[in-house]
DOLUMMI-222873 format. One line per 8 residues: number of its first residue (from 1); for each residue x, y, z of C-alpha. Coordinates in Angstrom, 3 decimals. Each point is the difference from the previous one (the first is absolute). Example, Ala and Ser with C-alpha at 12.3 -4.5 7.8 and 13.67 -1.06 7.14 Angstrom:
1) 12.300,-4.500,7.800; 1.370,3.440,-0.660 .
END
This chain:
1) 1.350,19.044,-59.636; -2.422,2.232,1.822; 1.032,2.624,2.517; -2.015,2.038,2.456; 0.960,3.416,1.311; -1.458,1.644,3.085; 0.587,3.495,1.173; 1.206,0.508,3.550 .
9) -3.205,1.829,0.825; -2.129,-3.014,-0.954; 2.260,-2.972,0.845; 0.611,0.586,3.690; -3.615,0.637,1.099; -1.096,-3.044,-1.997; 2.734,-2.116,1.542; -0.895,1.096,3.530 .
17) -3.706,-0.585,-0.592; 0.599,-3.445,-1.411; 2.321,-0.811,2.904; -2.667,0.995,2.537; -2.572,-2.157,-1.800; 2.319,-2.990,-0.207; 0.971,0.376,3.659; -3.435,-1.293,0.877 .
25) 0.698,-3.287,-1.778; 1.467,-1.736,3.039; 0.641,-3.694,-0.413; -0.415,-1.006,3.647; -3.142,-2.090,0.622; -2.408,1.513,2.551; 0.984,-1.355,3.393; -2.501,-2.165,1.842 .
33) 0.726,-1.399,3.409; -0.105,-3.825,-0.080; -3.301,-1.289,1.269; -0.243,-2.576,2.765; -2.971,-2.087,1.054; 0.372,0.615,3.721; -2.537,-1.751,2.288; -2.376,2.160,1.971 .
41) 1.426,-1.344,3.248; 2.867,-2.066,1.307; -0.913,-3.646,0.308; 0.932,0.014,3.685; -2.070,3.074,0.802; -3.002,-0.341,-2.277; -2.288,1.262,2.765; 1.281,3.513,-0.693 .
49) -1.739,-0.056,-3.382; -3.312,0.725,1.660; 1.440,3.178,1.484; 0.592,1.503,-3.444; 3.638,0.947,0.634; 1.580,-2.010,-2.827; 1.010,1.448,-3.339; 2.553,-0.895,-2.713 .
57) 3.484,1.229,0.865; 1.846,2.511,-2.166; 3.729,0.609,0.585; 0.746,3.181,1.893; 3.131,2.099,0.304; 2.674,-1.168,2.406; -0.548,3.083,2.195; -2.932,-1.858,1.604 .
65) 2.423,-2.405,1.686; 0.028,0.554,3.787; 3.448,0.771,1.320; -0.147,-1.475,3.521; -2.500,-2.862,-0.162; 2.078,-2.193,2.332; -0.752,2.358,2.929; -3.244,-1.968,0.392 .
73) 2.128,-2.414,2.085; 1.059,2.718,2.443; 3.645,-1.127,0.203; 2.548,2.801,0.414; 2.921,-2.280,-0.892; -1.689,-0.946,-3.270; -0.569,3.697,-0.751; 3.719,0.676,0.441 .
81) 0.970,-2.941,-2.203; -2.270,1.228,-2.781; 1.649,3.414,0.089; 3.434,-1.598,-0.319; -1.151,-2.169,-2.915; -1.424,3.021,-1.815; 3.249,1.904,0.406; 2.538,-2.739,-0.752 .
89) -1.568,-2.746,-2.121; 2.005,-0.761,-3.180; -3.177,-1.388,-1.568; -1.768,3.339,0.305; 3.112,1.790,-1.264; -0.071,-2.143,-3.161; -3.676,0.733,-0.635; 0.531,3.710,0.629 .
97) 2.878,0.051,-2.500; -2.180,-1.725,-2.604; -2.672,2.644,0.574; 2.506,2.811,-0.573; 1.117,-1.663,-3.227; -3.614,-0.277,-1.166; -0.633,3.657,0.816; 3.119,0.959,-1.953 .
105) -1.339,-2.030,-2.936; -3.164,2.112,0.062; 2.085,3.162,-0.268; 2.062,-1.516,-2.791; -3.035,-1.065,-2.033; -1.615,3.406,0.453; 3.114,1.727,-1.304; -0.583,-1.564,-3.426 .
113) -3.100,2.195,-0.428; 2.038,3.198,0.353; 2.333,1.647,-2.523; 3.684,-0.835,0.148; 2.397,2.939,-0.197; 3.741,-0.333,-0.489; 3.038,2.188,-0.574; 3.152,-0.698,-1.945 .
121) 3.308,1.687,-0.599; 2.888,-1.162,-2.136; 3.248,1.135,-1.461; 1.973,-1.865,-2.627; 3.065,0.433,-2.182; 0.192,-2.129,-3.147; 2.301,-0.702,-2.953; -2.097,-0.145,-3.156 .
129) 2.563,-1.244,-2.561; 2.730,1.559,-2.149; -0.026,3.079,-2.167; 2.442,0.754,-2.861; 2.301,2.845,0.864; 0.943,2.872,-2.349; 3.633,-0.612,0.690; 2.217,-0.771,-2.983 .
137) 1.078,-3.353,1.382; -3.620,-1.276,-0.094; -0.087,-1.034,3.655; -3.405,-0.261,1.742; -1.234,0.956,3.456; -2.902,-1.345,2.133; -3.063,2.114,0.699; -0.715,0.285,3.726 .
145) -3.319,1.421,1.255; -1.410,0.832,3.428; -3.705,-0.201,0.874; -1.895,1.000,3.131; -3.622,-0.768,0.859; -2.387,0.898,2.809; -3.689,-0.791,0.002; -3.196,-1.215,1.640 .
153) -2.299,-2.836,-1.049; -3.473,-1.096,1.068; -2.279,-2.895,-0.866; -3.460,-1.036,1.077; -1.817,-3.207,-0.856; -3.740,0.550,-0.336; -1.917,-2.716,1.837; -2.412,-0.586,-2.854 .
161) -0.915,-3.576,0.862; 0.249,0.096,3.781; 3.227,-1.985,0.200; 1.636,2.396,2.446; -3.130,0.549,2.094; -0.554,-3.767,0.161; 3.578,-0.456,1.183; -0.569,2.626,2.691 .
169) -3.212,-1.731,1.090; 1.806,-3.343,0.185; 2.819,1.509,2.052; -2.451,1.707,2.365; -1.954,-3.217,0.534; 3.247,-1.896,0.612; 1.080,2.618,2.533; -3.339,-0.323,1.783 .
177) 0.475,-3.767,0.032; 3.466,0.490,1.506; -1.502,2.224,2.695; -2.495,-2.737,0.790; 2.821,-2.565,-0.032; 1.760,2.090,2.635; -3.181,0.069,2.083; -0.372,-3.766,-0.430 .
185) 3.617,-0.561,1.025; -0.531,2.183,3.067; -3.164,-1.911,0.940; 1.749,-3.365,-0.465; 2.939,1.157,2.110; -2.311,1.223,2.759; -1.890,-3.293,0.003; 3.261,-1.977,0.019 .
193) 1.284,1.977,2.987; -3.250,-0.601,1.871; -0.034,-3.710,-0.796; 3.667,-0.556,0.843; -0.379,1.950,3.231; -3.022,-2.049,1.083; 1.733,-3.262,-0.929; 2.979,1.078,2.095 .
201) -2.262,0.755,2.968; -1.699,-3.375,-0.465; 3.398,-1.734,0.082; 0.784,1.916,3.195; -3.302,-1.127,1.494; 0.799,-3.595,-0.913; 3.446,0.330,1.573; -1.453,1.565,3.161 .
209) -2.577,-2.796,0.279; 2.666,-2.657,-0.459; 2.210,1.706,2.583; -2.791,-0.066,2.598; -0.863,-3.576,-0.970; 3.613,-1.051,0.532; -0.188,1.311,3.549; -3.117,-2.101,0.649 .
217) 1.566,-3.044,-1.647; 3.133,0.451,2.103; -2.134,-0.031,3.136; -1.765,-3.151,-1.236; 3.338,-1.617,-0.726; 1.253,0.879,3.476; -3.216,-1.293,1.580; 0.358,-3.270,-1.892 .
225) 3.603,-0.407,1.157; -1.074,0.592,3.592; -2.799,-2.526,-0.350; 2.483,-2.505,-1.439; 2.262,0.564,2.994; -3.000,-0.681,2.244; -0.704,-3.197,-1.900; -3.390,1.081,-1.400 .
233) 1.164,0.778,-3.582; 1.946,-2.058,-2.495; 3.124,0.861,-1.912; -2.167,-0.044,-3.151; -2.049,2.889,1.421; 3.210,1.977,0.567; 1.211,-0.721,-3.525; -3.320,1.110,-1.468 .
241) 0.103,3.243,1.976; 3.553,0.628,-1.197; -0.921,-0.727,-3.642; -2.930,2.398,0.216; 2.227,2.732,1.428; 2.741,-0.479,-2.619; -2.419,-0.065,-2.954; -1.565,3.232,1.221 .
249) 3.479,1.547,0.127; 0.372,-0.886,-3.691; -3.310,1.710,-0.773; 1.162,3.096,1.894; 3.207,0.168,-2.052; -2.044,-0.262,-3.209; -2.282,2.840,1.100; 2.995,2.174,0.876 .
257) 1.601,-0.748,-3.379; -3.208,0.941,-1.787; -0.158,3.237,1.962; 3.592,0.877,-0.961; -0.646,-0.692,-3.674; -3.130,2.156,0.024; 1.982,2.809,1.632; 2.527,-0.259,-2.829 .
265) -2.820,0.129,-2.579; -1.481,3.038,1.704; 3.368,1.755,-0.088; 0.233,-0.588,-3.762; -3.492,1.453,-0.492; 1.106,3.097,1.914; 3.094,0.372,-2.196; 2.421,-0.892,2.795 .
273) 2.639,-2.660,0.484; -1.134,-2.680,2.477; 3.070,0.687,2.166; -1.127,3.617,0.450; -3.590,-0.812,0.975; -1.472,-1.371,3.207; -3.536,-0.091,1.333; -0.873,-0.285,3.675 .
281) -2.049,-3.184,0.629; -3.530,0.447,1.328; -1.734,-3.287,-0.951; -3.189,2.047,-0.382; -2.382,-0.483,-2.915; -2.508,2.821,-0.638; -3.657,-0.731,-0.460; -0.991,-0.181,-3.679 .
289) -2.178,2.739,-1.418; -3.671,-0.872,-0.151; -1.100,-0.829,-3.547; -3.313,1.698,-0.880; -3.014,-2.142,-0.791; -0.069,1.537,-3.491; 2.636,1.538,-2.226; -1.014,2.261,-2.910 .
297) 1.513,-1.099,-3.295; 1.226,3.518,-0.777; 2.819,-0.667,2.474; 1.815,-1.575,-2.949; 0.218,3.497,-1.476; 2.753,0.673,2.521; 2.219,-2.800,-1.279; 2.961,1.587,-1.800 .
305) 0.825,-3.188,-1.910; -3.429,0.148,-1.688; 0.465,3.681,-0.823; 3.480,-0.702,-1.421; -1.321,-2.829,-2.171; -2.740,2.247,-1.384; 2.466,2.794,-0.799; 2.140,-2.480,-1.940 .
313) -3.040,-0.806,-2.118; -0.357,3.721,-0.768; 3.698,0.233,-0.896; -0.242,-2.996,-2.335; -3.074,1.519,-1.657; 1.950,3.205,-0.704; 2.872,-2.027,-1.457; -2.385,-1.328,-2.635 .
321) -0.444,3.594,-1.148; 3.755,0.496,-0.159; 0.397,-3.104,-2.151; -2.882,0.868,-2.341; 1.272,3.553,-0.526; 3.153,-1.432,-1.581; -2.035,-0.727,-3.153; -0.334,3.716,-0.701 .
329) 2.614,2.564,-1.082; 1.652,2.393,2.407; -0.037,3.736,-0.697; 2.847,2.013,1.449; 0.342,3.776,-0.169; 3.614,1.145,0.043; 1.802,3.309,-0.108; 3.638,1.012,0.053 .
337) 1.855,3.281,-0.211; 3.307,1.639,0.756; 3.174,1.306,-1.527; 2.573,-1.781,-2.117; 3.060,1.456,-1.661; 3.606,1.102,0.184; 1.814,1.838,1.482; -1.169,-0.084,3.616 .
345) -0.025,3.774,0.332; -2.716,0.304,-2.659; -2.024,-3.051,1.100; -3.004,1.992,1.196; -0.340,2.077,-3.134; -3.156,-0.188,-2.124; 1.544,-1.943,-2.903; 0.876,-2.854,2.375 .
353) -3.553,-0.394,1.294; -1.791,-3.268,-0.861; -3.345,-1.508,0.944; -2.287,-2.854,-0.919; -3.602,-0.804,0.876; -2.358,-2.740,-1.083; -1.865,-3.207,0.766; 1.247,-3.549,-0.523 .
361) -2.286,-2.960,-0.572; 1.363,-3.507,0.563; -1.736,-3.347,-0.389; 1.056,-3.613,-0.123; -1.198,-1.692,-3.185; 1.196,-3.569,0.577; 1.206,-1.484,3.283; -0.527,-3.713,-0.500 .
369) -2.976,-0.129,2.381; 1.798,1.573,2.964; -2.794,2.490,0.712; -2.790,-2.550,-0.166; 2.025,-2.243,2.318; 0.447,2.904,2.421; -3.771,0.627,0.042; -0.702,-3.675,0.592 .
377) 2.574,-0.049,2.795; -1.660,3.017,1.633; -3.404,-1.660,-0.221; 1.374,-3.222,1.479; 1.600,1.957,2.846; -3.342,1.680,0.648; -1.757,-3.372,0.110; 2.677,-1.310,2.362 .
385) -0.223,2.839,2.525; -3.809,-0.075,-0.207; 0.053,-3.677,0.961; 2.521,0.809,2.746; -2.324,2.702,1.351; -2.917,-2.427,0.142; 2.183,-2.604,1.683; 1.093,2.589,2.583 .
393) -3.629,0.762,0.854; -0.876,-3.688,0.211; 3.010,-0.660,2.225; -1.019,2.890,2.239; -3.504,-1.431,0.350; 1.429,-3.436,0.787; 2.341,1.403,2.639; -2.829,1.826,1.742 .
401) -2.204,-3.095,-0.073; 2.826,-2.227,1.304; 0.857,2.242,2.910; -3.621,0.737,0.867; -0.453,-3.759,0.344; 3.217,-0.402,1.972; -0.696,2.927,2.348; -3.501,-1.235,0.817 .
409) 1.063,-3.623,0.450; 3.050,0.832,2.096; -2.053,2.207,2.332; -2.185,-3.015,0.764; 3.025,-2.289,0.151; 1.711,2.257,2.532; -3.032,-0.105,2.298; -0.193,-3.784,-0.252 .
417) 3.721,-0.340,0.618; -0.274,2.142,3.134; -2.691,-2.330,1.292; 2.098,-3.048,-0.880; 3.034,1.452,1.789; -2.037,0.713,3.123; -1.388,-3.533,-0.014; 3.467,-1.491,-0.448 .
425) 1.292,2.026,2.929; -2.849,-1.198,2.214; 0.761,-3.584,-0.954; 3.678,0.487,0.821; -0.830,1.415,3.421; -2.120,-3.063,0.784; 2.627,-2.482,-1.257; 2.821,1.672,1.938 .
433) -2.030,-0.226,3.222; -0.740,-3.648,-0.728; 3.694,-0.675,-0.641; 1.010,1.567,3.291; -2.609,-2.155,1.674; 1.453,-3.054,-1.734; -3.217,-0.967,-1.782; 1.357,0.390,-3.573 .
441) 3.355,-0.568,-1.646; 2.376,2.579,-1.425; -1.065,-0.819,-3.551; -3.334,1.660,0.755; 1.793,3.144,1.162; 2.270,-0.064,-3.029; -2.936,-0.269,-2.420; -1.916,2.803,1.720 .
449) 3.035,2.312,0.016; 0.629,-0.694,-3.683; -3.628,0.798,-0.806; 0.137,3.299,1.878; 3.222,1.102,-1.697; -1.277,-0.976,-3.433; -3.276,1.818,0.617; 1.740,3.157,1.258 .
457) 2.370,0.021,-2.978; -2.949,-0.511,-2.350; -1.757,2.984,1.575; 3.003,2.236,-0.683; 0.154,-1.349,-3.554; -3.700,0.711,-0.588; 0.408,3.547,1.316; 2.941,0.527,-2.347 .
465) -1.884,-1.436,-2.981; -3.010,2.177,0.765; 2.204,3.082,0.090; 1.502,-1.111,-3.303; -3.440,-0.340,-1.602; -1.234,3.367,1.266; 3.253,1.671,-1.023; -0.269,-1.547,-3.476 .
473) -3.603,1.152,-0.261; 1.025,3.539,0.922; 2.627,-0.167,-2.726; -2.582,-1.374,-2.453; -2.207,3.056,0.517; 3.017,2.366,0.008; 0.071,0.687,3.704; -3.517,0.685,1.249 .
481) -3.505,-1.349,-0.336; -1.947,3.199,0.425; -1.976,0.956,-3.075; 1.390,2.723,-2.246; -1.443,3.491,0.550; -2.582,1.058,-2.592; 1.449,1.696,-3.074 .
END
């Protein structure tokens, strides 16, 4: 058996030096942001490539997210609703709570890199057995002792292999991802409020149109009854006018029901009970924001969901270092000192002083493959979140392309629908004059009125769908389509 002896003067400097050298042996792989083959231009706006404004997107911090992007619509009621949603939304409250938990986890992981100091105090009275007495009868008595102790202890695990620092890095990246999740939840809530509000206004516009149409149909019904009384219209014409009026009443009830349901949905988004929320009808749809002819690809940098996905890749990369560090021993420096003795009055005397100081090295020799499984799990998690990050970017590109297509097509569709509605109205005016003159039957009037109503309702629907597409596109680029300021 061989033994080695070191003097205090030599051992501690050598131990510290070796610890500083080993501290550089971190097990975390160097982090590299996942690469993406991003096209130079969106498919739907390839003409912008010639302008030289396209470049691959890199995720940016959530602070770049505009706070009031919906003000582009210039609607004061919408502004007020957004303020209420920000203040009362349970969804945002959940995300904010998750962020606080993640920030607390950062503090907790960082605490492992610092020494732990504790204090202890105890007092005990014990019976240690029997002792033969000097009495003549040979009886025995128990020995009872009292002990008091008061001391301090400290321990510090040296982060030789980067396990603690990797855990801190993982916690920090997770907290950043939670911050981006909160920003993404806020953006989704804002977009949902905008979309629900516009859908509600579209339902109001449909109801207002149907209400005005009912008045016109009532006049046509009355005119047909009068013409029947004069012997120039048949009972079939009256029945057709009545059927048209009644079916339009059904459509009005459906539009009003839709409006009520959307109001309930809006109340839930604002964190209010539907019974406590009411919105004054206006039946007014704002004009959609004009989509630029070209959108720089760095607008995706504003998307908090992309930034959150990238931060999760960084956290998973750090977890690989945590798992790999488990292969190596842990070195803990510990110290303890205090007073122990009896009686209590003499506890703080020199003979009762005790202390201990020294390192402790611990390593697992056999674990049945648990550590290698943990490393493989960490690598698999990293591969999973890397794939999720790439899918998030691809989905973002798809969403922009889809809504660019929809916004452009619906702008043209709205113009064509306006022209169709105007033509249908002109045709109705001609047919009504012909009917009063007795040159055409009521079926011609009925068909023309149906065409006008259908065309007018389609125009409102196209306006609503165009607003939806532009609103979705604004959400896709995190609120605005101005280029980012130069770094």
